[in-house]
Every structure is written in C-alpha cells, then in structure tokens.
A tleap script that builds the chain and sets N, CA, C and O, in Angstrom:
source leaprc.protein.ff14SB
mol = sequence {
  NMET PRO ASN PRO VAL ASP SER THR THR LEU
  LEU LEU ALA GLU ALA LEU LEU ASN ASN SER
  ALA ASN GLU ALA ASP GLN LEU VAL VAL ALA
  GLN MET LYS ALA GLU HIE VAL GLU ARG SER
  LEU GLU GLN ILE LEU THR GLU LEU ASP ASP
  PRO SER ARG GLU GLU ALA GLY GLN PHE GLY
  LEU GLU HIE ALA ALA TYR LEU LEU PHE PRO
  LEU VAL VAL PRO ALA ILE ARG GLU PHE VAL
  LYS THR CYS ALA LYS LYS PHE LEU GLU GLY
  ALA GLY ALA GLU ALA GLY LYS MET THR ALA
  THR ALA LEU LYS ASN LYS ILE SER ASP THR
  LEU SER LYS MET ARG CYS LEU ILE HIE ALA
  LEU ARG CARG
}
set mol.1.N position { 23.846 -19.788 51.568 }
set mol.1.CA position { 24.309 -20.862 52.422 }
set mol.1.C position { 25.798 -20.648 52.677 }
set mol.1.O position { 26.560 -20.473 51.726 }
set mol.2.N position { 26.237 -20.658 53.955 }
set mol.2.CA position { 27.652 -20.483 54.244 }
set mol.2.C position { 28.462 -21.651 53.696 }
set mol.2.O position { 27.971 -22.773 53.572 }
set mol.3.N position { 29.682 -21.360 53.382 }
set mol.3.CA position { 30.575 -22.372 52.843 }
set mol.3.C position { 30.917 -23.388 53.926 }
set mol.3.O position { 31.439 -23.006 54.973 }
set mol.4.N position { 30.636 -24.684 53.703 }
set mol.4.CA position { 30.892 -25.691 54.747 }
set mol.4.C position { 32.373 -26.061 54.837 }
set mol.4.O position { 32.771 -27.150 54.423 }
set mol.5.N position { 33.176 -25.163 55.372 }
set mol.5.CA position { 34.609 -25.410 55.512 }
set mol.5.C position { 34.931 -25.401 57.002 }
set mol.5.O position { 34.607 -24.453 57.717 }
set mol.6.N position { 35.567 -26.461 57.450 }
set mol.6.CA position { 35.970 -26.486 58.858 }
set mol.6.C position { 37.401 -25.953 58.991 }
set mol.6.O position { 38.073 -25.681 57.996 }
set mol.7.N position { 37.833 -25.816 60.203 }
set mol.7.CA position { 39.153 -25.234 60.475 }
set mol.7.C position { 40.281 -26.067 59.887 }
set mol.7.O position { 41.275 -25.523 59.407 }
set mol.8.N position { 40.129 -27.388 59.922 }
set mol.8.CA position { 41.181 -28.272 59.399 }
set mol.8.C position { 41.314 -28.103 57.892 }
set mol.8.O position { 42.426 -28.015 57.372 }
set mol.9.N position { 40.203 -28.057 57.199 }
set mol.9.CA position { 40.235 -27.882 55.746 }
set mol.9.C position { 40.869 -26.552 55.384 }
set mol.9.O position { 41.663 -26.472 54.447 }
set mol.10.N position { 40.524 -25.517 56.119 }
set mol.10.CA position { 41.096 -24.197 55.875 }
set mol.10.C position { 42.597 -24.194 56.115 }
set mol.10.O position { 43.349 -23.596 55.345 }
set mol.11.N position { 43.038 -24.859 57.178 }
set mol.11.CA position { 44.465 -24.924 57.496 }
set mol.11.C position { 45.224 -25.670 56.405 }
set mol.11.O position { 46.295 -25.229 55.987 }
set mol.12.N position { 44.677 -26.808 55.934 }
set mol.12.CA position { 45.327 -27.573 54.864 }
set mol.12.C position { 45.363 -26.779 53.553 }
set mol.12.O position { 46.387 -26.758 52.869 }
set mol.13.N position { 44.258 -26.133 53.205 }
set mol.13.CA position { 44.217 -25.352 51.968 }
set mol.13.C position { 45.223 -24.216 52.017 }
set mol.13.O position { 45.886 -23.914 51.024 }
set mol.14.N position { 45.329 -23.589 53.180 }
set mol.14.CA position { 46.285 -22.486 53.325 }
set mol.14.C position { 47.717 -22.988 53.210 }
set mol.14.O position { 48.563 -22.328 52.606 }
set mol.15.N position { 47.987 -24.136 53.779 }
set mol.15.CA position { 49.346 -24.695 53.725 }
set mol.15.C position { 49.707 -25.119 52.305 }
set mol.15.O position { 50.845 -24.933 51.874 }
set mol.16.N position { 48.749 -25.686 51.575 }
set mol.16.CA position { 49.046 -26.194 50.242 }
set mol.16.C position { 49.002 -25.116 49.156 }
set mol.16.O position { 49.793 -25.154 48.214 }
set mol.17.N position { 48.098 -24.175 49.281 }
set mol.17.CA position { 47.871 -23.246 48.180 }
set mol.17.C position { 48.407 -21.834 48.417 }
set mol.17.O position { 48.590 -21.086 47.457 }
set mol.18.N position { 48.657 -21.460 49.641 }
set mol.18.CA position { 49.049 -20.085 49.918 }
set mol.18.C position { 50.385 -19.721 49.283 }
set mol.18.O position { 50.574 -18.579 48.864 }
set mol.19.N position { 51.304 -20.660 49.205 }
set mol.19.CA position { 52.612 -20.388 48.611 }
set mol.19.C position { 52.624 -20.693 47.109 }
set mol.19.O position { 53.675 -20.656 46.469 }
set mol.20.N position { 51.496 -20.982 46.578 }
set mol.20.CA position { 51.398 -21.302 45.160 }
set mol.20.C position { 51.713 -20.068 44.323 }
set mol.20.O position { 51.417 -18.940 44.717 }
set mol.21.N position { 52.307 -20.300 43.182 }
set mol.21.CA position { 52.608 -19.203 42.258 }
set mol.21.C position { 51.341 -18.737 41.548 }
set mol.21.O position { 51.294 -17.639 40.994 }
set mol.22.N position { 50.324 -19.580 41.571 }
set mol.22.CA position { 49.076 -19.247 40.889 }
set mol.22.C position { 48.272 -18.270 41.755 }
set mol.22.O position { 47.929 -18.571 42.899 }
set mol.23.N position { 47.982 -17.108 41.193 }
set mol.23.CA position { 47.259 -16.078 41.941 }
set mol.23.C position { 45.831 -16.514 42.262 }
set mol.23.O position { 45.284 -16.131 43.297 }
set mol.24.N position { 45.223 -17.316 41.378 }
set mol.24.CA position { 43.859 -17.788 41.619 }
set mol.24.C position { 43.798 -18.652 42.875 }
set mol.24.O position { 42.841 -18.560 43.644 }
set mol.25.N position { 44.823 -19.499 43.092 }
set mol.25.CA position { 44.860 -20.326 44.299 }
set mol.25.C position { 44.928 -19.457 45.547 }
set mol.25.O position { 44.254 -19.729 46.541 }
set mol.26.N position { 45.738 -18.420 45.490 }
set mol.26.CA position { 45.864 -17.520 46.637 }
set mol.26.C position { 44.547 -16.786 46.901 }
set mol.26.O position { 44.176 -16.568 48.054 }
set mol.27.N position { 43.845 -16.408 45.835 }
set mol.27.CA position { 42.557 -15.742 45.995 }
set mol.27.C position { 41.517 -16.685 46.604 }
set mol.27.O position { 40.675 -16.256 47.394 }
set mol.28.N position { 41.574 -17.963 46.238 }
set mol.28.CA position { 40.642 -18.935 46.810 }
set mol.28.C position { 40.868 -19.070 48.311 }
set mol.28.O position { 39.909 -19.111 49.083 }
set mol.29.N position { 42.107 -19.138 48.721 }
set mol.29.CA position { 42.421 -19.256 50.149 }
set mol.29.C position { 41.950 -18.003 50.880 }
set mol.29.O position { 41.380 -18.097 51.967 }
set mol.30.N position { 42.182 -16.838 50.295 }
set mol.30.CA position { 41.746 -15.585 50.928 }
set mol.30.C position { 40.219 -15.541 51.038 }
set mol.30.O position { 39.681 -15.082 52.045 }
set mol.31.N position { 39.525 -16.018 50.004 }
set mol.31.CA position { 38.060 -16.049 50.030 }
set mol.31.C position { 37.564 -17.008 51.112 }
set mol.31.O position { 36.613 -16.706 51.834 }
set mol.32.N position { 38.223 -18.175 51.217 }
set mol.32.CA position { 37.833 -19.148 52.239 }
set mol.32.C position { 38.024 -18.570 53.631 }
set mol.32.O position { 37.189 -18.791 54.508 }
set mol.33.N position { 39.101 -17.838 53.852 }
set mol.33.CA position { 39.347 -17.223 55.156 }
set mol.33.C position { 38.273 -16.182 55.471 }
set mol.33.O position { 37.791 -16.090 56.599 }
set mol.34.N position { 37.910 -15.404 54.456 }
set mol.34.CA position { 36.924 -14.346 54.670 }
set mol.34.C position { 35.554 -14.927 55.005 }
set mol.34.O position { 34.820 -14.358 55.813 }
set mol.35.N position { 35.207 -16.047 54.395 }
set mol.35.CA position { 33.892 -16.652 54.601 }
set mol.35.C position { 33.854 -17.626 55.775 }
set mol.35.O position { 32.783 -18.082 56.175 }
set mol.36.N position { 35.014 -17.940 56.321 }
set mol.36.CA position { 35.093 -18.960 57.369 }
set mol.36.C position { 34.433 -18.485 58.662 }
set mol.36.O position { 34.709 -17.396 59.164 }
set mol.37.N position { 33.578 -19.315 59.168 }
set mol.37.CA position { 32.942 -19.087 60.462 }
set mol.37.C position { 33.240 -20.326 61.294 }
set mol.37.O position { 33.055 -21.453 60.834 }
set mol.38.N position { 33.690 -20.116 62.489 }
set mol.38.CA position { 34.032 -21.257 63.349 }
set mol.38.C position { 32.746 -22.009 63.699 }
set mol.38.O position { 31.864 -21.479 64.375 }
set mol.39.N position { 32.662 -23.252 63.227 }
set mol.39.CA position { 31.485 -24.077 63.498 }
set mol.39.C position { 31.943 -25.469 63.902 }
set mol.39.O position { 33.059 -25.897 63.609 }
set mol.40.N position { 31.058 -26.139 64.571 }
set mol.40.CA position { 31.396 -27.496 64.984 }
set mol.40.C position { 31.219 -28.445 63.807 }
set mol.40.O position { 30.527 -28.135 62.837 }
set mol.41.N position { 31.856 -29.602 63.911 }
set mol.41.CA position { 31.747 -30.612 62.863 }
set mol.41.C position { 30.294 -31.059 62.714 }
set mol.41.O position { 29.855 -31.363 61.605 }
set mol.42.N position { 29.559 -31.101 63.793 }
set mol.42.CA position { 28.149 -31.514 63.758 }
set mol.42.C position { 27.318 -30.529 62.912 }
set mol.42.O position { 26.460 -30.939 62.131 }
set mol.43.N position { 27.588 -29.240 63.083 }
set mol.43.CA position { 26.858 -28.239 62.286 }
set mol.43.C position { 27.161 -28.390 60.796 }
set mol.43.O position { 26.269 -28.271 59.956 }
set mol.44.N position { 28.409 -28.650 60.485 }
set mol.44.CA position { 28.805 -28.795 59.084 }
set mol.44.C position { 28.162 -30.031 58.471 }
set mol.44.O position { 27.664 -29.978 57.346 }
set mol.45.N position { 28.169 -31.151 59.207 }
set mol.45.CA position { 27.565 -32.383 58.694 }
set mol.45.C position { 26.060 -32.241 58.524 }
set mol.45.O position { 25.493 -32.788 57.578 }
set mol.46.N position { 25.411 -31.521 59.417 }
set mol.46.CA position { 23.969 -31.278 59.297 }
set mol.46.C position { 23.684 -30.490 58.025 }
set mol.46.O position { 22.733 -30.784 57.301 }
set mol.47.N position { 24.508 -29.499 57.765 }
set mol.47.CA position { 24.325 -28.677 56.560 }
set mol.47.C position { 24.567 -29.497 55.291 }
set mol.47.O position { 23.864 -29.326 54.296 }
set mol.48.N position { 25.551 -30.377 55.326 }
set mol.48.CA position { 25.837 -31.198 54.148 }
set mol.48.C position { 24.750 -32.235 53.892 }
set mol.48.O position { 24.528 -32.621 52.744 }
set mol.49.N position { 24.075 -32.690 54.935 }
set mol.49.CA position { 23.003 -33.674 54.799 }
set mol.49.C position { 21.653 -33.045 54.470 }
set mol.49.O position { 20.665 -33.767 54.330 }
set mol.50.N position { 21.584 -31.738 54.343 }
set mol.50.CA position { 20.328 -31.037 54.053 }
set mol.50.C position { 19.770 -31.514 52.702 }
set mol.50.O position { 20.436 -31.364 51.678 }
set mol.51.N position { 18.557 -32.087 52.690 }
set mol.51.CA position { 18.001 -32.629 51.439 }
set mol.51.C position { 17.571 -31.552 50.438 }
set mol.51.O position { 17.355 -31.860 49.266 }
set mol.52.N position { 17.444 -30.306 50.876 }
set mol.52.CA position { 16.994 -29.255 49.962 }
set mol.52.C position { 18.124 -28.732 49.089 }
set mol.52.O position { 17.892 -27.916 48.197 }
set mol.53.N position { 19.330 -29.189 49.332 }
set mol.53.CA position { 20.473 -28.754 48.543 }
set mol.53.C position { 20.403 -29.307 47.136 }
set mol.53.O position { 19.996 -30.453 46.942 }
set mol.54.N position { 20.791 -28.518 46.154 }
set mol.54.CA position { 20.825 -29.007 44.773 }
set mol.54.C position { 22.038 -29.911 44.586 }
set mol.54.O position { 23.140 -29.606 45.043 }
set mol.55.N position { 21.814 -30.997 43.923 }
set mol.55.CA position { 22.901 -31.913 43.606 }
set mol.55.C position { 23.303 -31.725 42.141 }
set mol.55.O position { 22.570 -31.131 41.350 }
set mol.56.N position { 24.461 -32.236 41.807 }
set mol.56.CA position { 24.906 -32.154 40.417 }
set mol.56.C position { 23.904 -32.873 39.524 }
set mol.56.O position { 23.445 -33.967 39.852 }
set mol.57.N position { 23.571 -32.268 38.415 }
set mol.57.CA position { 22.602 -32.868 37.501 }
set mol.57.C position { 21.193 -32.371 37.720 }
set mol.57.O position { 20.326 -32.577 36.870 }
set mol.58.N position { 20.944 -31.716 38.848 }
set mol.58.CA position { 19.622 -31.137 39.094 }
set mol.58.C position { 19.694 -29.673 38.691 }
set mol.58.O position { 20.197 -28.829 39.432 }
set mol.59.N position { 19.186 -29.397 37.514 }
set mol.59.CA position { 19.172 -28.003 37.106 }
set mol.59.C position { 17.782 -27.639 36.642 }
set mol.59.O position { 16.995 -28.490 36.228 }
set mol.60.N position { 17.507 -26.384 36.719 }
set mol.60.CA position { 16.161 -25.906 36.435 }
set mol.60.C position { 15.958 -25.517 34.994 }
set mol.60.O position { 16.805 -25.751 34.131 }
set mol.61.N position { 14.828 -24.926 34.764 }
set mol.61.CA position { 14.429 -24.531 33.422 }
set mol.61.C position { 15.354 -23.474 32.842 }
set mol.61.O position { 15.524 -23.406 31.625 }
set mol.62.N position { 15.955 -22.644 33.694 }
set mol.62.CA position { 16.837 -21.605 33.166 }
set mol.62.C position { 18.013 -22.204 32.397 }
set mol.62.O position { 18.511 -21.594 31.451 }
set mol.63.N position { 18.454 -23.384 32.795 }
set mol.63.CA position { 19.542 -24.039 32.064 }
set mol.63.C position { 19.007 -24.756 30.825 }
set mol.63.O position { 19.647 -24.751 29.774 }
set mol.64.N position { 17.847 -25.362 30.952 }
set mol.64.CA position { 17.249 -26.059 29.810 }
set mol.64.C position { 16.841 -25.079 28.726 }
set mol.64.O position { 16.843 -25.420 27.543 }
set mol.65.N position { 16.490 -23.863 29.122 }
set mol.65.CA position { 16.082 -22.855 28.136 }
set mol.65.C position { 17.219 -22.550 27.175 }
set mol.65.O position { 16.987 -22.348 25.983 }
set mol.66.N position { 18.443 -22.513 27.682 }
set mol.66.CA position { 19.585 -22.266 26.804 }
set mol.66.C position { 19.757 -23.393 25.793 }
set mol.66.O position { 20.194 -23.163 24.665 }
set mol.67.N position { 19.417 -24.597 26.196 }
set mol.67.CA position { 19.537 -25.730 25.285 }
set mol.67.C position { 18.430 -25.726 24.234 }
set mol.67.O position { 18.652 -26.118 23.088 }
set mol.68.N position { 17.234 -25.280 24.632 }
set mol.68.CA position { 16.086 -25.269 23.721 }
set mol.68.C position { 16.005 -24.014 22.865 }
set mol.68.O position { 15.288 -23.995 21.864 }
set mol.69.N position { 16.722 -22.975 23.240 }
set mol.69.CA position { 16.646 -21.692 22.556 }
set mol.69.C position { 16.844 -21.796 21.040 }
set mol.69.O position { 16.056 -21.209 20.298 }
set mol.70.N position { 17.866 -22.522 20.543 }
set mol.70.CA position { 18.046 -22.604 19.095 }
set mol.70.C position { 16.897 -23.318 18.375 }
set mol.70.O position { 16.718 -23.124 17.173 }
set mol.71.N position { 16.134 -24.121 19.071 }
set mol.71.CA position { 15.012 -24.816 18.453 }
set mol.71.C position { 13.729 -23.998 18.512 }
set mol.71.O position { 12.924 -24.017 17.581 }
set mol.72.N position { 13.550 -23.284 19.609 }
set mol.72.CA position { 12.294 -22.571 19.842 }
set mol.72.C position { 12.202 -21.281 19.029 }
set mol.72.O position { 11.136 -20.965 18.501 }
set mol.73.N position { 13.287 -20.543 18.922 }
set mol.73.CA position { 13.250 -19.246 18.233 }
set mol.73.C position { 12.830 -19.394 16.769 }
set mol.73.O position { 11.950 -18.652 16.333 }
set mol.74.N position { 13.409 -20.313 15.983 }
set mol.74.CA position { 12.942 -20.443 14.601 }
set mol.74.C position { 11.475 -20.870 14.504 }
set mol.74.O position { 10.767 -20.443 13.592 }
set mol.75.N position { 11.018 -21.701 15.429 }
set mol.75.CA position { 9.617 -22.127 15.415 }
set mol.75.C position { 8.693 -20.941 15.692 }
set mol.75.O position { 7.659 -20.800 15.038 }
set mol.76.N position { 9.049 -20.098 16.643 }
set mol.76.CA position { 8.252 -18.916 16.949 }
set mol.76.C position { 8.254 -17.965 15.750 }
set mol.76.O position { 7.221 -17.390 15.406 }
set mol.77.N position { 9.402 -17.807 15.127 }
set mol.77.CA position { 9.511 -16.920 13.962 }
set mol.77.C position { 8.597 -17.400 12.835 }
set mol.77.O position { 7.900 -16.592 12.221 }
set mol.78.N position { 8.592 -18.700 12.560 }
set mol.78.CA position { 7.720 -19.249 11.516 }
set mol.78.C position { 6.252 -19.056 11.860 }
set mol.78.O position { 5.445 -18.737 10.988 }
set mol.79.N position { 5.901 -19.249 13.131 }
set mol.79.CA position { 4.523 -19.076 13.576 }
set mol.79.C position { 4.061 -17.631 13.346 }
set mol.79.O position { 2.983 -17.391 12.802 }
set mol.80.N position { 4.897 -16.677 13.770 }
set mol.80.CA position { 4.551 -15.258 13.605 }
set mol.80.C position { 4.465 -14.901 12.122 }
set mol.80.O position { 3.577 -14.158 11.706 }
set mol.81.N position { 5.388 -15.432 11.338 }
set mol.81.CA position { 5.394 -15.161 9.895 }
set mol.81.C position { 4.112 -15.683 9.241 }
set mol.81.O position { 3.517 -14.992 8.414 }
set mol.82.N position { 3.687 -16.883 9.600 }
set mol.82.CA position { 2.464 -17.466 9.053 }
set mol.82.C position { 1.239 -16.669 9.490 }
set mol.82.O position { 0.348 -16.401 8.683 }
set mol.83.N position { 1.194 -16.289 10.770 }
set mol.83.CA position { 0.058 -15.490 11.262 }
set mol.83.C position { -0.015 -14.151 10.542 }
set mol.83.O position { -1.101 -13.715 10.160 }
set mol.84.N position { 1.112 -13.501 10.353 }
set mol.84.CA position { 1.134 -12.203 9.670 }
set mol.84.C position { 0.678 -12.358 8.221 }
set mol.84.O position { -0.054 -11.514 7.704 }
set mol.85.N position { 1.110 -13.433 7.569 }
set mol.85.CA position { 0.718 -13.665 6.183 }
set mol.85.C position { -0.799 -13.861 6.075 }
set mol.85.O position { -1.447 -13.271 5.210 }
set mol.86.N position { -1.354 -14.690 6.956 }
set mol.86.CA position { -2.804 -14.930 6.949 }
set mol.86.C position { -3.570 -13.650 7.257 }
set mol.86.O position { -4.602 -13.370 6.646 }
set mol.87.N position { -3.055 -12.873 8.214 }
set mol.87.CA position { -3.719 -11.619 8.567 }
set mol.87.C position { -3.727 -10.662 7.379 }
set mol.87.O position { -4.753 -10.049 7.080 }
set mol.88.N position { -2.584 -10.532 6.699 }
set mol.88.CA position { -2.510 -9.624 5.562 }
set mol.88.C position { -3.391 -10.090 4.406 }
set mol.88.O position { -3.999 -9.271 3.715 }
set mol.89.N position { -3.459 -11.403 4.196 }
set mol.89.CA position { -4.342 -11.920 3.154 }
set mol.89.C position { -5.799 -11.590 3.479 }
set mol.89.O position { -6.545 -11.133 2.614 }
set mol.90.N position { -6.197 -11.822 4.723 }
set mol.90.CA position { -7.564 -11.521 5.151 }
set mol.90.C position { -7.852 -10.032 5.092 }
set mol.90.O position { -8.928 -9.614 4.665 }
set mol.91.N position { -6.875 -9.230 5.526 }
set mol.91.CA position { -7.052 -7.776 5.508 }
set mol.91.C position { -7.147 -7.274 4.075 }
set mol.91.O position { -7.931 -6.372 3.781 }
set mol.92.N position { -6.347 -7.856 3.177 }
set mol.92.CA position { -6.404 -7.460 1.764 }
set mol.92.C position { -7.744 -7.792 1.137 }
set mol.92.O position { -8.314 -6.985 0.403 }
set mol.93.N position { -8.241 -8.979 1.430 }
set mol.93.CA position { -9.542 -9.379 0.886 }
set mol.93.C position { -10.648 -8.483 1.436 }
set mol.93.O position { -11.540 -8.071 0.695 }
set mol.94.N position { -10.592 -8.185 2.721 }
set mol.94.CA position { -11.606 -7.323 3.339 }
set mol.94.C position { -11.514 -5.904 2.799 }
set mol.94.O position { -12.536 -5.263 2.558 }
set mol.95.N position { -10.304 -5.416 2.611 }
set mol.95.CA position { -10.131 -4.065 2.052 }
set mol.95.C position { -10.657 -4.015 0.620 }
set mol.95.O position { -11.253 -3.020 0.207 }
set mol.96.N position { -10.435 -5.087 -0.133 }
set mol.96.CA position { -10.958 -5.157 -1.498 }
set mol.96.C position { -12.480 -5.117 -1.507 }
set mol.96.O position { -13.088 -4.426 -2.324 }
set mol.97.N position { -13.091 -5.868 -0.587 }
set mol.97.CA position { -14.559 -5.871 -0.496 }
set mol.97.C position { -15.074 -4.486 -0.117 }
set mol.97.O position { -16.057 -4.003 -0.677 }
set mol.98.N position { -14.402 -3.858 0.835 }
set mol.98.CA position { -14.824 -2.524 1.274 }
set mol.98.C position { -14.672 -1.514 0.144 }
set mol.98.O position { -15.532 -0.651 -0.032 }
set mol.99.N position { -13.598 -1.610 -0.615 }
set mol.99.CA position { -13.370 -0.700 -1.731 }
set mol.99.C position { -14.432 -0.902 -2.805 }
set mol.99.O position { -14.984 0.065 -3.330 }
set mol.100.N position { -14.713 -2.150 -3.128 }
set mol.100.CA position { -15.734 -2.442 -4.146 }
set mol.100.C position { -17.097 -1.938 -3.694 }
set mol.100.O position { -17.845 -1.374 -4.493 }
set mol.101.N position { -17.426 -2.135 -2.429 }
set mol.101.CA position { -18.716 -1.667 -1.906 }
set mol.101.C position { -18.780 -0.146 -1.930 }
set mol.101.O position { -19.793 0.429 -2.328 }
set mol.102.N position { -17.700 0.506 -1.505 }
set mol.102.CA position { -17.666 1.968 -1.499 }
set mol.102.C position { -17.781 2.515 -2.919 }
set mol.102.O position { -18.491 3.494 -3.148 }
set mol.103.N position { -17.090 1.894 -3.876 }
set mol.103.CA position { -17.151 2.328 -5.275 }
set mol.103.C position { -18.548 2.132 -5.839 }
set mol.103.O position { -19.067 3.003 -6.537 }
set mol.104.N position { -19.155 1.000 -5.543 }
set mol.104.CA position { -20.516 0.719 -6.011 }
set mol.104.C position { -21.501 1.739 -5.450 }
set mol.104.O position { -22.372 2.235 -6.165 }
set mol.105.N position { -21.355 2.044 -4.169 }
set mol.105.CA position { -22.237 3.045 -3.553 }
set mol.105.C position { -22.025 4.420 -4.164 }
set mol.105.O position { -22.990 5.153 -4.381 }
set mol.106.N position { -20.793 4.778 -4.443 }
set mol.106.CA position { -20.478 6.077 -5.040 }
set mol.106.C position { -21.088 6.186 -6.429 }
set mol.106.O position { -21.686 7.206 -6.771 }
set mol.107.N position { -20.938 5.137 -7.229 }
set mol.107.CA position { -21.530 5.136 -8.585 }
set mol.107.C position { -23.043 5.210 -8.493 }
set mol.107.O position { -23.676 5.955 -9.241 }
set mol.108.N position { -23.625 4.445 -7.587 }
set mol.108.CA position { -25.073 4.453 -7.413 }
set mol.108.C position { -25.573 5.836 -7.010 }
set mol.108.O position { -26.582 6.311 -7.532 }
set mol.109.N position { -24.870 6.481 -6.086 }
set mol.109.CA position { -25.257 7.828 -5.663 }
set mol.109.C position { -25.131 8.829 -6.812 }
set mol.109.O position { -25.999 9.682 -6.996 }
set mol.110.N position { -24.060 8.721 -7.573 }
set mol.110.CA position { -23.854 9.630 -8.699 }
set mol.110.C position { -24.940 9.450 -9.749 }
set mol.110.O position { -25.473 10.431 -10.267 }
set mol.111.N position { -25.271 8.198 -10.066 }
set mol.111.CA position { -26.331 7.932 -11.043 }
set mol.111.C position { -27.681 8.434 -10.542 }
set mol.111.O position { -28.468 8.969 -11.323 }
set mol.112.N position { -27.952 8.272 -9.276 }
set mol.112.CA position { -29.204 8.779 -8.689 }
set mol.112.C position { -29.289 10.289 -8.820 }
set mol.112.O position { -30.338 10.835 -9.164 }
set mol.113.N position { -28.174 10.963 -8.542 }
set mol.113.CA position { -28.152 12.427 -8.661 }
set mol.113.C position { -28.349 12.852 -10.114 }
set mol.113.O position { -29.035 13.834 -10.398 }
set mol.114.N position { -27.733 12.091 -11.039 }
set mol.114.CA position { -27.878 12.411 -12.460 }
set mol.114.C position { -29.331 12.213 -12.904 }
set mol.114.O position { -29.856 13.030 -13.660 }
set mol.115.N position { -29.987 11.142 -12.448 }
set mol.115.CA position { -31.400 10.901 -12.794 }
set mol.115.C position { -32.286 12.046 -12.286 }
set mol.115.O position { -33.172 12.535 -12.987 }
set mol.116.N position { -32.013 12.451 -11.045 }
set mol.116.CA position { -32.798 13.548 -10.473 }
set mol.116.C position { -32.574 14.838 -11.279 }
set mol.116.O position { -33.513 15.596 -11.520 }
set mol.117.N position { -31.323 15.078 -11.692 }
set mol.117.CA position { -31.004 16.258 -12.461 }
set mol.117.C position { -31.673 16.206 -13.834 }
set mol.117.O position { -32.237 17.204 -14.283 }
set mol.118.N position { -31.617 15.052 -14.505 }
set mol.118.CA position { -32.251 14.886 -15.807 }
set mol.118.C position { -33.763 15.023 -15.666 }
set mol.118.O position { -34.405 15.673 -16.491 }
set mol.119.N position { -34.310 14.444 -14.676 }
set mol.119.CA position { -35.760 14.529 -14.444 }
set mol.119.C position { -36.162 15.979 -14.180 }
set mol.119.O position { -37.203 16.430 -14.656 }
set mol.120.N position { -35.342 16.709 -13.423 }
set mol.120.CA position { -35.633 18.108 -13.115 }
set mol.120.C position { -35.529 18.967 -14.379 }
set mol.120.O position { -36.305 19.907 -14.550 }
set mol.121.N position { -34.570 18.652 -15.273 }
set mol.121.CA position { -34.380 19.408 -16.494 }
set mol.121.C position { -35.517 19.169 -17.496 }
set mol.121.O position { -35.820 20.068 -18.280 }
set mol.122.N position { -36.132 18.035 -17.500 }
set mol.122.CA position { -37.216 17.695 -18.413 }
set mol.122.C position { -38.470 18.455 -18.027 }
set mol.122.O position { -39.313 18.666 -18.898 }
set mol.123.N position { -38.640 18.845 -16.889 }
set mol.123.CA position { -39.840 19.525 -16.458 }
set mol.123.C position { -39.852 20.904 -16.909 }
set mol.123.O position { -40.803 21.636 -16.632 }
savepdb mol mol.pdb
quit
C-alpha cells in the first residue's frame, strides 16, 4: 500500500525535519520523498477509509505465537517425554517376552535333539 502522504504533509515534514541534526529524521524525509506520488486528497481519503486496513490492536497469530511460545514449548516437551517413556516401557516388555519365548524355543529344540540322540544311541 502506498504511503498516504499528500504534498502539504511532505512540505511540512521537509521544512521541520530536513534541517534536523538527527540523521534518522533526515532519512525519514528522504524516504517520504522517494515514496511520494502526487495524488488528490480524495484518493488519499479513500485509501484511509479502506476497511481492509489493519488497525492498532488487530494482530494475527504470528504475534500471539510469540506470547504463547514460553508456555507451549515446555508442554510439548513433557508430552514427547511421556510418550517416549511409555514407548520404551512397552518396547522393553515386548522385547522381554520375545527373548523369553526365543529362549524357551531354543531350550525345547535342544532337548528334542538330545532325546532323539539318546533314543538313537539306545538302539
């Protein structure tokens, strides 16, 4: 959106701020001159009355996110920590069951082979 500055405002700003010792004031006047487009007062008033313009106090989620960030990050961290703990507990229990089953099967297979060997030796 172009800067709504009319010729009179630019002339007054230049008269008041151009001789200022403050370099920032001089830069503002130079910026206003660079952006200035000759427009009628009617065009400027129409632009100022535009209802789609953001007003002070109307800010979006990007600003609210900065306010909520210190609250949300620790909550997310706790959630992930709890999920990881539950997952590891479940994985440990499942690994224990798998190990016990594998060991039981190994012992059973070994005993079966020993029985077959003993039976073969008796003959």
